[in-house]
C-alpha positions as CSV (number, residue, x, y, z in Angstrom):
1,M,-16.7,64.5,46.8
2,E,-14.7,61.7,48.2
3,E,-17.5,59.5,47.2
4,N,-17.4,60.7,43.5
5,K,-13.9,59.6,43.7
6,R,-14.4,56.2,45.1
7,E,-17.1,55.3,42.7
8,S,-15.2,56.4,39.8
9,R,-11.9,54.4,41.0
10,T,-13.8,51.2,41.3
11,I,-15.3,51.2,37.9
12,I,-11.8,51.9,36.5
13,N,-10.4,49.0,38.8
14,I,-13.4,46.9,37.4
15,G,-12.8,47.5,34.0
16,T,-9.0,46.9,34.0
17,S,-9.5,43.5,35.7
18,L,-12.3,42.5,33.2
19,M,-9.8,43.4,30.3
20,V,-7.3,41.3,31.6
21,V,-9.6,38.3,31.9
22,I,-10.8,38.7,28.6
23,L,-7.3,38.7,27.1
24,I,-6.4,35.7,29.2
25,G,-9.3,33.8,28.0
26,L,-8.6,34.8,24.4
27,A,-5.1,33.6,25.0
28,F,-6.3,30.1,26.3
29,A,-8.6,30.2,23.2
30,V,-5.5,30.8,20.8
31,I,-3.4,28.3,22.4
32,A,-6.4,25.5,22.5
33,A,-6.8,26.2,18.6
34,L,-3.1,25.9,17.7
35,A,-3.0,22.6,20.0
36,I,-5.9,21.2,18.0
37,S,-4.5,22.2,14.6
38,S,-1.1,20.7,15.7
39,S,-2.8,17.4,16.9
40,Y,-4.8,17.0,13.7
41,N,-1.5,17.5,11.4
42,N,0.2,15.0,13.5
43,Y,-2.5,12.6,13.2
44,N,-2.4,12.7,9.4
45,L,1.5,12.4,9.3
46,S,1.0,9.3,11.4
47,Q,-1.4,8.0,9.0
48,K,1.0,8.7,6.0
49,L,3.8,7.0,7.8
50,K,1.5,4.1,8.9
51,N,0.6,3.5,5.0
52,H,4.2,3.7,3.8
53,T,5.3,1.3,6.5
54,D,2.6,-1.1,5.5
55,E,3.7,-1.0,1.8
56,Y,6.9,-1.4,2.6
57,Y,6.5,-4.7,4.6
58,K,4.2,-5.9,2.2
59,A,6.7,-5.7,-0.6
60,A,9.6,-6.7,1.8
61,N,7.2,-10.0,2.7
62,T,6.8,-10.9,-1.3
63,A,10.3,-10.3,-1.9
64,Q,11.2,-12.9,1.1
65,E,8.6,-15.5,-0.2
66,K,10.1,-14.9,-4.0
67,I,13.8,-15.7,-2.5
68,A,12.3,-18.9,-0.6
69,A,10.4,-20.2,-3.7
70,A,13.5,-20.1,-5.5
71,D,15.3,-21.7,-2.5
72,W,17.8,-19.1,-2.3
73,A,19.2,-19.4,-5.8
74,D,21.2,-16.6,-7.6
75,Q,18.6,-14.0,-8.7
76,E,17.8,-10.3,-9.1
77,F,14.3,-8.5,-9.2
78,T,12.3,-5.8,-8.3
79,V,8.9,-5.5,-6.3
80,D,6.8,-2.6,-6.4
81,I,6.1,-1.1,-3.0
82,N,3.5,1.8,-4.5
83,E,3.3,3.8,-7.7
84,D,6.6,5.8,-6.6
85,Q,8.9,3.2,-5.0
86,I,10.5,0.0,-5.9
87,L,12.2,-2.6,-3.9
88,K,15.4,-3.8,-5.7
89,V,16.7,-7.4,-4.2
90,K,19.7,-9.4,-5.2
91,V,20.6,-12.6,-4.0
92,E,24.2,-14.0,-4.6
93,K,25.5,-17.4,-3.1
94,G,22.5,-17.9,-0.8
95,E,22.8,-14.3,0.8
96,I,20.8,-11.1,0.2
97,V,23.3,-8.6,-1.1
98,Q,21.0,-5.9,-2.1
99,F,17.5,-4.9,-0.4
100,N,17.2,-1.2,-1.3
101,V,14.1,0.9,-1.7
102,E,14.6,3.2,-4.9
103,N,12.3,6.2,-6.2
104,S,10.7,5.3,-9.4
105,S,9.3,8.8,-10.2
106,N,10.4,12.3,-9.5
107,W,9.5,13.7,-6.1
108,E,7.2,16.7,-5.8
109,A,5.8,18.7,-2.9
110,E,2.1,18.3,-2.0
111,S,1.9,21.8,-1.7
112,S,3.8,24.6,-3.3
113,Q,5.0,28.1,-1.9
114,P,5.5,31.2,-4.0
115,L,9.0,32.1,-4.5
116,I,10.2,35.7,-4.1
117,T,13.0,37.0,-6.6
118,I,15.0,39.7,-5.4
119,G,16.3,42.0,-8.2
120,D,15.4,40.9,-11.7
């Protein structure tokens, strides 16, 4: 009788520890998937930021060349950064007075979320 009790206890103990190991393995798999997803999203965001920065510096260099070509004369002009933004530049008395980025179109999010209305 005692042997039957010992056998049943070891089976239960092996089953419990196996379940714990499986749950820990699943937790590691979920954490790994979240880490991969997060790093992919961070990479995409970094690429967008790099592209926006490159566009800005191209426009800024174009503006500086235009100012230098006019020998720092009084002038006001815009340079296209991209299809949605412009760089407004104003030079007075040999100094840059205005060097601002302005949006030339309405901003819209890349994805939309459904709105929940409460009480019609």
